C-alpha positions as CSV (number, residue, x, y, z in Angstrom):
1,S,-12.2,-10.7,-12.5
2,E,-14.8,-12.9,-10.9
3,A,-17.6,-11.1,-12.7
4,T,-15.6,-11.2,-16.0
5,V,-15.1,-14.9,-15.9
6,S,-18.8,-15.5,-15.0
7,V,-19.9,-13.9,-18.3
8,G,-17.4,-16.0,-20.3
9,L,-14.7,-13.5,-20.8
10,K,-11.0,-13.6,-19.9
11,S,-9.7,-11.4,-17.2
12,E,-7.7,-8.4,-18.4
13,L,-6.0,-7.8,-15.0
14,F,-4.5,-11.3,-14.4
15,T,-2.0,-13.1,-16.5
16,D,-3.8,-16.4,-16.5
17,G,-6.9,-14.7,-17.8
18,I,-9.2,-16.8,-15.6
19,H,-8.3,-15.7,-12.1
20,V,-11.2,-16.4,-9.8
21,P,-10.9,-15.7,-6.0
22,V,-11.6,-18.6,-3.7
23,V,-14.5,-17.9,-1.3
24,N,-15.1,-20.1,1.8
25,G,-12.6,-22.7,0.6
26,S,-14.4,-23.4,-2.7
27,N,-14.4,-21.9,-6.2
28,N,-18.0,-21.2,-7.1
29,Y,-17.0,-20.3,-10.7
30,N,-14.7,-23.2,-11.6
31,S,-16.9,-24.4,-14.3
32,N,-17.2,-21.0,-15.9
33,A,-13.4,-20.7,-15.7
34,N,-12.9,-24.1,-17.5
35,N,-15.4,-23.1,-20.1
36,S,-13.6,-19.8,-20.6
37,T,-10.3,-21.7,-21.0
38,N,-11.6,-24.2,-23.6
39,N,-13.4,-21.5,-25.6
40,S,-10.8,-20.3,-28.1
41,S,-13.1,-17.6,-29.5
42,N,-13.6,-16.0,-26.1
43,K,-13.9,-12.3,-27.1
44,K,-15.8,-9.2,-26.0
45,S,-19.2,-9.0,-27.6
46,A,-22.3,-7.0,-27.2
47,N,-24.0,-9.9,-25.4
48,A,-21.1,-10.5,-22.9
49,K,-21.2,-7.4,-20.7
50,I,-20.8,-7.1,-17.0
51,K,-23.9,-5.7,-15.2
52,A,-24.6,-5.0,-11.5
53,T,-26.5,-8.3,-11.3
54,T,-23.5,-10.3,-12.6
55,P,-22.2,-12.8,-10.0
56,G,-19.2,-11.3,-8.3
57,M,-20.3,-7.6,-8.5
58,E,-21.8,-7.9,-5.0
59,R,-18.2,-8.1,-3.7
60,V,-17.4,-4.9,-5.5
61,I,-20.3,-3.2,-3.8
62,S,-19.3,-4.5,-0.4
63,S,-15.7,-3.4,-0.9
64,L,-16.7,0.1,-1.8
65,Q,-18.4,0.5,1.5
66,T,-15.2,0.0,3.4
67,G,-12.4,1.0,1.0
68,S,-13.7,4.1,-0.7
69,T,-13.2,7.7,0.2
70,S,-16.0,9.0,2.5
71,P,-19.0,10.3,0.5
72,F,-19.0,13.4,2.7
73,I,-15.4,14.1,1.6
74,I,-16.4,13.7,-2.1
75,S,-19.4,15.9,-1.7
76,N,-21.6,16.9,1.3
77,N,-24.7,17.1,-1.0
78,T,-27.0,14.2,-0.2
79,N,-28.3,14.0,-3.8
80,N,-24.8,14.1,-5.5
81,E,-24.0,11.8,-8.3
82,R,-20.9,10.6,-6.6
83,K,-22.6,8.9,-3.7
84,V,-21.0,5.5,-3.0
85,P,-23.4,2.8,-4.4
86,S,-24.7,0.5,-1.7
87,T,-27.3,-1.5,-3.7
88,I,-27.4,-3.3,-7.0
89,D,-29.7,-0.7,-8.5
90,E,-27.3,2.1,-7.5
91,M,-24.4,0.2,-9.0
92,Q,-26.2,-0.4,-12.3
93,Q,-27.0,3.4,-12.5
94,L,-23.3,4.0,-12.1
95,L,-22.4,1.6,-14.8
96,S,-25.0,3.0,-17.2
97,R,-23.9,6.6,-16.5
98,T,-20.2,5.9,-17.1
99,G,-20.7,3.4,-19.9
100,A,-18.5,0.8,-18.1
101,S,-19.3,-2.8,-19.0
102,Y,-15.9,-4.6,-19.0
103,E,-13.4,-5.3,-16.3
104,S,-10.9,-2.6,-17.0
105,S,-13.5,0.1,-17.6
106,I,-15.4,-0.7,-14.4
107,V,-12.2,-0.7,-12.4
108,S,-11.3,2.7,-13.8
109,A,-14.7,4.2,-13.3
110,V,-15.0,3.0,-9.7
111,L,-11.5,3.9,-8.6
112,R,-11.5,7.4,-10.2
113,R,-14.7,8.3,-8.6
114,Y,-14.5,6.7,-5.2
115,R,-10.8,6.0,-4.6
116,P,-8.7,8.6,-6.4
117,L,-5.0,8.0,-6.5
118,S,-4.2,11.2,-4.7
119,D,-6.3,10.1,-1.7
120,A,-4.9,6.6,-1.7
121,V,-1.3,7.9,-1.7
122,L,-2.0,10.5,1.0
123,D,-3.7,7.9,3.2
124,A,-0.7,5.5,2.7
125,V,1.7,8.3,3.7
126,C,-0.3,9.1,6.8
127,E,-0.6,5.5,7.9
128,M,2.9,4.2,7.0
129,C,5.3,7.1,7.3
130,P,6.5,8.4,10.7
131,S,5.2,11.7,12.1
132,P,7.6,14.7,11.9
133,E,8.4,14.3,15.6
134,D,9.1,10.5,15.3
135,A,11.2,11.2,12.2
136,S,13.5,13.5,14.2
137,T,13.6,11.5,17.4
138,K,13.7,7.9,16.1
139,F,14.6,7.6,12.4
140,R,16.7,10.6,11.3
141,T,18.2,11.6,14.6
142,R,21.5,12.7,13.0
143,A,20.3,14.3,9.8
144,L,17.5,16.2,11.5
145,A,19.7,17.7,14.2
146,L,21.7,20.9,14.4
147,R,25.5,20.9,14.4
148,D,27.3,21.3,17.7
149,Q,28.6,24.7,18.6
150,D,32.3,25.3,18.4
151,G,32.4,28.4,20.6
152,G,30.3,31.0,22.4
153,S,29.4,32.1,25.9
154,S,27.5,30.1,28.4
155,D,24.3,32.2,27.8
156,N,24.5,31.4,24.1
157,D,25.0,27.7,24.9
158,S,21.9,27.5,27.0
159,E,19.9,29.2,24.3
160,F,21.3,26.9,21.7
161,K,20.4,23.8,23.7
162,R,16.8,25.1,23.9
163,I,16.8,25.4,20.1
164,Q,18.3,21.9,19.7
165,E,15.6,20.5,22.0
166,S,12.8,22.2,20.0
167,V,14.2,20.9,16.7
168,R,14.6,17.4,18.1
169,H,10.9,17.2,19.2
170,C,9.5,19.3,16.4
171,K,7.9,21.7,18.9
172,L,5.2,24.2,18.1
173,G,4.1,27.2,20.1
174,E,4.4,31.0,20.5
175,D,7.5,30.8,22.7
176,V,9.2,28.2,20.6
177,P,12.1,29.4,18.3
178,T,11.5,29.0,14.6
179,V,14.0,26.9,12.6
180,A,13.6,25.7,9.0
181,H,16.0,24.0,6.6
182,V,16.1,24.7,2.8
183,C,17.5,21.5,1.3
184,K,17.3,22.4,-2.4
185,F,16.2,25.1,-4.9
186,T,14.0,24.9,-7.9
187,S,13.2,27.3,-10.7
188,T,9.5,27.9,-11.6
189,N,7.6,30.2,-13.9
190,R,5.8,33.1,-12.4
191,S,2.6,32.0,-14.0
192,S,2.6,29.0,-11.6
193,V,2.9,31.4,-8.5
194,T,-0.3,32.8,-6.9
195,D,0.8,36.0,-5.1
196,A,-1.0,39.3,-5.5
197,D,2.0,41.2,-4.1
198,L,4.4,40.2,-6.9
199,L,5.5,43.0,-9.1
200,Q,4.1,42.8,-12.6
201,L,6.7,42.4,-15.4
202,P,7.0,45.3,-17.8
203,L,5.7,44.8,-21.3
204,G,8.4,43.5,-23.7
205,S,10.6,42.1,-20.9
206,D,12.8,39.1,-21.4
207,P,10.7,35.9,-20.8
208,S,13.6,34.3,-18.9
209,S,13.4,37.0,-16.3
210,A,9.9,35.7,-15.5
211,N,11.4,32.7,-13.7
212,M,11.6,32.6,-9.9
213,I,13.9,30.5,-7.8
214,M,12.1,28.8,-4.9
215,G,13.8,27.1,-1.9
216,I,12.1,23.9,-0.8
217,A,12.1,23.9,3.0
218,R,11.0,21.9,6.0
219,V,9.9,23.7,9.1
220,L,11.7,21.9,12.0
221,C,10.1,23.8,14.9
222,G,8.1,26.9,15.6
223,T,6.1,28.8,12.9
224,L,7.7,30.3,9.7
225,R,6.0,33.5,8.8
226,T,5.9,35.6,5.6
227,E,7.5,39.0,5.8
228,D,6.8,39.4,9.5
229,I,10.4,39.0,10.7
230,E,14.0,39.0,9.5
231,Y,15.4,35.6,9.7
232,H,19.1,34.7,10.1
233,M,20.5,32.6,7.2
234,F,23.1,30.0,8.2
235,G,25.0,28.5,5.3
236,P,26.4,24.9,5.3
237,R,29.9,26.1,6.2
238,Y,29.0,28.4,9.0
239,T,30.9,28.2,12.2
240,K,30.9,30.3,15.4
241,S,34.7,30.7,15.3
242,N,34.6,32.2,11.8
243,D,31.7,34.6,12.7
244,L,33.6,37.1,14.7
245,N,31.6,40.1,13.2
246,N,28.2,38.5,13.2
247,A,28.2,38.4,9.5
248,V,25.2,36.1,9.2
249,P,22.8,37.6,6.6
250,K,19.3,38.6,7.7
251,Q,16.3,39.1,5.4
252,T,12.5,38.6,5.2
253,I,11.0,35.7,3.2
254,R,7.8,34.7,1.5
255,C,6.2,31.3,2.2
256,Y,4.3,29.3,-0.4
257,L,2.3,26.2,-0.2
258,L,3.2,23.5,-2.8
259,M,0.1,22.5,-4.8
260,G,1.4,20.2,-7.4
261,S,3.3,22.4,-9.9
262,S,1.7,25.6,-8.4
263,F,2.8,27.7,-5.5
264,V,0.2,29.5,-3.4
265,R,1.3,32.2,-1.0
266,V,0.5,31.7,2.7
267,S,1.0,33.8,5.8
268,S,2.6,31.1,8.0
269,V,3.8,27.5,7.9
270,P,3.8,25.5,11.2
271,A,6.4,22.9,12.3
272,G,6.4,19.6,10.5
273,H,5.3,21.0,7.1
274,I,7.2,21.4,3.8
275,C,6.9,24.7,2.0
276,A,8.5,26.8,-0.7
277,I,10.4,30.0,0.2
278,Y,11.1,32.9,-2.1
279,N,13.8,35.7,-1.7
280,L,16.8,33.4,-1.0
281,E,18.5,33.3,-4.4
282,G,20.7,36.2,-3.5
283,L,22.4,34.1,-0.8
284,Q,23.9,31.8,-3.5
285,L,23.9,28.8,-1.1
286,K,23.0,25.2,-2.0
287,N,21.2,24.8,1.3
288,V,20.5,27.1,4.2
289,T,19.2,26.8,7.8
290,I,16.8,29.6,8.8
291,C,16.3,30.7,12.4
292,D,14.7,33.7,14.1
293,T,17.6,33.9,16.6
294,M,21.3,34.3,16.2
295,N,22.2,31.4,18.6
296,C,21.7,28.7,16.0
297,M,23.8,26.4,13.8
298,P,23.3,24.8,10.4
299,L,21.4,21.5,10.1
300,R,23.6,18.4,9.8
301,G,21.6,17.2,6.8
302,F,22.5,14.4,4.5
303,D,25.9,13.7,3.0
304,F,25.3,12.4,-0.5
305,G,29.0,12.2,-1.3
306,L,28.7,13.9,-4.7
307,Q,32.0,15.4,-5.8
308,P,32.4,17.1,-9.3
309,L,34.7,15.2,-11.7
310,V,34.8,17.4,-14.8
311,K,35.7,21.1,-14.9
312,V,35.2,23.4,-17.9
313,N,35.5,27.1,-18.6
314,V,32.3,28.6,-19.9
315,E,31.8,31.9,-21.5
316,P,29.1,33.6,-23.5
317,V,29.2,33.9,-27.3
318,L,28.4,37.6,-27.0
319,A,29.7,39.8,-24.3
320,S,26.2,41.3,-23.9
321,D,24.9,37.9,-22.8
322,T,27.3,37.7,-19.7
323,E,24.5,38.6,-17.3
324,I,22.2,35.9,-18.7
325,L,25.0,33.3,-18.5
326,E,25.7,34.2,-14.8
327,R,22.0,34.0,-14.0
328,G,21.8,30.6,-15.7
329,L,24.9,29.3,-13.9
330,L,23.4,30.4,-10.6
331,K,20.2,28.6,-11.2
332,L,22.1,25.4,-12.3
333,S,24.3,25.6,-9.2
334,L,21.3,25.9,-6.8
335,A,19.3,23.2,-8.5
336,D,22.0,20.5,-8.7
337,A,24.0,19.6,-5.6
338,S,26.8,18.2,-7.6
339,V,27.5,21.4,-9.6
340,E,30.0,24.0,-8.5
341,V,30.5,27.3,-10.2
342,T,33.6,29.4,-9.3
343,A,35.1,32.6,-10.7
344,T,38.9,33.0,-11.1
345,S,41.0,36.2,-10.8
346,K,41.3,36.2,-14.6
347,G,37.5,36.5,-15.0
348,E,37.0,32.9,-16.0
349,R,33.8,31.0,-15.0
350,I,34.6,27.4,-14.1
351,L,31.7,24.9,-14.2
352,A,32.4,21.7,-12.3
353,C,30.0,18.8,-12.5
354,L,29.9,14.9,-12.5
355,G,30.1,14.4,-16.2
356,E,30.1,16.0,-19.6
């Protein structure tokens, strides 16, 4: 804005149109600001363009040296075009190359090249948010903790305490038990999944069958691995007293790294990370706690207090579409915590949700 006012234009980024920072207790461009205010025909023109030599641009160059992403992160090539400008000549080359000559265009050109939004958000998360260990020990001590056991032998109790301690401190190591919690499910198209081992769809197959249900999980301790081990799946209503026959399901999983809207398969995910898990849709659970040992309990998690208010009976228009309807109801139930789908003895499918 300082450079904008100095060439006789109004600032596009400040409501008063003439915002000029105060430097060393004085406003060096007060006269220019007054002239800009009094000039009713203050518009952009070919003769009123910001250049690297315009007063105020030296502060932009100085700020780039301390507030931009490292040039080695942008590119390790010493002759790359994205080198952070440190002189007036280099800044002018940038302005000429991008065609930026006004306040908004210069800000866009500089920020997109040297301070991308993705890097700024990631840096803010790393600086302001607690680490995974601090989150479980200081801020979310109840939600990121396992439920207490309601039975079991003394040997199982000691093993359970070891698992509890590992979860509490987000431990990582070869001898540390692995625990992960799937908090929600989402449906994605197979075209967004990078996995060479996925079976190819037959020609002429139903496009709706190309969708995959992914569980979004946080690894609480240990290392979650792809298809290396069968994990125990603990549902939200699991209790030791009701598990007299060790009926906890076991199965292998596939781990995926979340890359925007894409999913990339990885061999392992260490503690503290968030990943996507495939091969859980058969459990038909809204959330599930995964562990490599039997002596575990579900995560306490968060209680959102969502209770369905409206119940309706749904049925397909054609009897041949029953399987498609059931698959759709399953996806809806997994994706929305407030939706409940039940089947009656009469064959009815009751959909319960918060509203019509």
